[in-house]
TORKOL-4160 file (C-alpha; in steps of 0.2 Angstrom, whole numbers, padded with zeros to 4 digits, m for minus):
130
<pt num="1" X="m0069" Y="0390" Z="0109"/>
<pt num="2" X="m0055" Y="0377" Z="0104"/>
<pt num="3" X="m0045" Y="0369" Z="0118"/>
<pt num="4" X="m0028" Y="0372" Z="0110"/>
<pt num="5" X="m0018" Y="0388" Z="0111"/>
<pt num="6" X="m0023" Y="0400" Z="0096"/>
<pt num="7" X="m0008" Y="0411" Z="0098"/>
<pt num="8" X="0010" Y="0408" Z="0105"/>
<pt num="9" X="0027" Y="0415" Z="0103"/>
<pt num="10" X="0044" Y="0406" Z="0099"/>
<pt num="11" X="0056" Y="0404" Z="0113"/>
<pt num="12" X="0072" Y="0409" Z="0105"/>
<pt num="13" X="0082" Y="0403" Z="0121"/>
<pt num="14" X="0077" Y="0385" Z="0118"/>
<pt num="15" X="0082" Y="0383" Z="0100"/>
<pt num="16" X="0089" Y="0366" Z="0096"/>
<pt num="17" X="0105" Y="0363" Z="0085"/>
<pt num="18" X="0101" Y="0351" Z="0071"/>
<pt num="19" X="0104" Y="0350" Z="0053"/>
<pt num="20" X="0119" Y="0363" Z="0056"/>
<pt num="21" X="0107" Y="0377" Z="0061"/>
<pt num="22" X="0097" Y="0382" Z="0077"/>
<pt num="23" X="0078" Y="0379" Z="0076"/>
<pt num="24" X="0062" Y="0375" Z="0084"/>
<pt num="25" X="0049" Y="0363" Z="0077"/>
<pt num="26" X="0033" Y="0373" Z="0079"/>
<pt num="27" X="0020" Y="0362" Z="0070"/>
<pt num="28" X="0011" Y="0351" Z="0072"/>
<pt num="29" X="0001" Y="0360" Z="0085"/>
<pt num="30" X="m0005" Y="0350" Z="0100"/>
<pt num="31" X="m0024" Y="0346" Z="0098"/>
<pt num="32" X="m0025" Y="0354" Z="0081"/>
<pt num="33" X="m0023" Y="0342" Z="0067"/>
<pt num="34" X="m0015" Y="0348" Z="0051"/>
<pt num="35" X="m0007" Y="0340" Z="0035"/>
<pt num="36" X="0010" Y="0347" Z="0037"/>
<pt num="37" X="0023" Y="0352" Z="0050"/>
<pt num="38" X="0035" Y="0367" Z="0051"/>
<pt num="39" X="0048" Y="0376" Z="0061"/>
<pt num="40" X="0058" Y="0391" Z="0064"/>
<pt num="41" X="0076" Y="0390" Z="0058"/>
<pt num="42" X="0092" Y="0401" Z="0061"/>
<pt num="43" X="0108" Y="0399" Z="0052"/>
<pt num="44" X="0121" Y="0408" Z="0062"/>
<pt num="45" X="0134" Y="0420" Z="0054"/>
<pt num="46" X="0148" Y="0412" Z="0043"/>
<pt num="47" X="0140" Y="0395" Z="0044"/>
<pt num="48" X="0129" Y="0384" Z="0033"/>
<pt num="49" X="0116" Y="0371" Z="0036"/>
<pt num="50" X="0119" Y="0353" Z="0034"/>
<pt num="51" X="0118" Y="0347" Z="0016"/>
<pt num="52" X="0104" Y="0334" Z="0015"/>
<pt num="53" X="0089" Y="0327" Z="0006"/>
<pt num="54" X="0071" Y="0324" Z="0012"/>
<pt num="55" X="0058" Y="0311" Z="0008"/>
<pt num="56" X="0045" Y="0325" Z="0010"/>
<pt num="57" X="0042" Y="0341" Z="0001"/>
<pt num="58" X="0047" Y="0358" Z="0009"/>
<pt num="59" X="0044" Y="0377" Z="0007"/>
<pt num="60" X="0056" Y="0389" Z="0014"/>
<pt num="61" X="0051" Y="0407" Z="0018"/>
<pt num="62" X="0065" Y="0419" Z="0021"/>
<pt num="63" X="0061" Y="0431" Z="0036"/>
<pt num="64" X="0077" Y="0440" Z="0041"/>
<pt num="65" X="0095" Y="0442" Z="0035"/>
<pt num="66" X="0103" Y="0437" Z="0019"/>
<pt num="67" X="0109" Y="0420" Z="0013"/>
<pt num="68" X="0112" Y="0409" Z="m0002"/>
<pt num="69" X="0100" Y="0394" Z="m0004"/>
<pt num="70" X="0108" Y="0379" Z="m0013"/>
<pt num="71" X="0095" Y="0367" Z="m0021"/>
<pt num="72" X="0103" Y="0353" Z="m0032"/>
<pt num="73" X="0117" Y="0362" Z="m0042"/>
<pt num="74" X="0108" Y="0379" Z="m0042"/>
<pt num="75" X="0112" Y="0394" Z="m0030"/>
<pt num="76" X="0099" Y="0407" Z="m0026"/>
<pt num="77" X="0100" Y="0424" Z="m0016"/>
<pt num="78" X="0088" Y="0421" Z="m0002"/>
<pt num="79" X="0082" Y="0437" Z="0007"/>
<pt num="80" X="0066" Y="0442" Z="0017"/>
<pt num="81" X="0050" Y="0439" Z="0007"/>
<pt num="82" X="0058" Y="0425" Z="m0003"/>
<pt num="83" X="0050" Y="0409" Z="m0004"/>
<pt num="84" X="0058" Y="0393" Z="m0011"/>
<pt num="85" X="0050" Y="0376" Z="m0015"/>
<pt num="86" X="0062" Y="0362" Z="m0011"/>
<pt num="87" X="0057" Y="0346" Z="m0021"/>
<pt num="88" X="0058" Y="0330" Z="m0012"/>
<pt num="89" X="0074" Y="0319" Z="m0014"/>
<pt num="90" X="0084" Y="0335" Z="m0019"/>
<pt num="91" X="0100" Y="0340" Z="m0010"/>
<pt num="92" X="0098" Y="0357" Z="m0002"/>
<pt num="93" X="0106" Y="0369" Z="0011"/>
<pt num="94" X="0108" Y="0387" Z="0016"/>
<pt num="95" X="0125" Y="0397" Z="0017"/>
<pt num="96" X="0126" Y="0412" Z="0028"/>
<pt num="97" X="0141" Y="0422" Z="0023"/>
<pt num="98" X="0135" Y="0437" Z="0032"/>
<pt num="99" X="0139" Y="0444" Z="0049"/>
<pt num="100" X="0120" Y="0442" Z="0055"/>
<pt num="101" X="0109" Y="0428" Z="0059"/>
<pt num="102" X="0098" Y="0422" Z="0044"/>
<pt num="103" X="0080" Y="0417" Z="0049"/>
<pt num="104" X="0068" Y="0407" Z="0039"/>
<pt num="105" X="0052" Y="0397" Z="0042"/>
<pt num="106" X="0051" Y="0379" Z="0034"/>
<pt num="107" X="0035" Y="0370" Z="0031"/>
<pt num="108" X="0036" Y="0351" Z="0026"/>
<pt num="109" X="0023" Y="0338" Z="0021"/>
<pt num="110" X="0022" Y="0321" Z="0014"/>
<pt num="111" X="0008" Y="0308" Z="0012"/>
<pt num="112" X="0011" Y="0302" Z="0030"/>
<pt num="113" X="0006" Y="0319" Z="0037"/>
<pt num="114" X="m0009" Y="0320" Z="0025"/>
<pt num="115" X="m0015" Y="0303" Z="0029"/>
<pt num="116" X="m0014" Y="0306" Z="0048"/>
<pt num="117" X="m0023" Y="0323" Z="0045"/>
<pt num="118" X="m0037" Y="0314" Z="0035"/>
<pt num="119" X="m0039" Y="0300" Z="0049"/>
<pt num="120" X="m0041" Y="0313" Z="0063"/>
<pt num="121" X="m0052" Y="0325" Z="0053"/>
<pt num="122" X="m0069" Y="0329" Z="0059"/>
<pt num="123" X="m0081" Y="0344" Z="0058"/>
<pt num="124" X="m0072" Y="0354" Z="0071"/>
<pt num="125" X="m0054" Y="0350" Z="0065"/>
<pt num="126" X="m0046" Y="0367" Z="0060"/>
<pt num="127" X="m0062" Y="0377" Z="0062"/>
<pt num="128" X="m0066" Y="0390" Z="0075"/>
<pt num="129" X="m0084" Y="0390" Z="0080"/>
<pt num="130" X="m0091" Y="0406" Z="0088"/>
């Protein structure tokens, strides 16, 4: 069995405020190489995340609540089950005009993550052996 924790839960009391939202970076996972990173994000009621661009590519997955996703000069309704691909070097942010928290998960990657994964990869990386 692998040495890393297979299953864990987010600690909502330890979310860190950054990018204008509260979040927790959940990936990479200690002792489990992967070519991407990710985190849980919460945009509080009547706030918006910081407008920014990234050098990496991102995918947002809406989990709970309703918000408006702004990517470049386009606005999208963003609700649970929604998935958005955020192109690198594109300004983006989330507006939460509701009275409830908006939760989403973000996954990001670039060649640095991929190269590090390839360098660490071996026959047991990412595999569960019985």
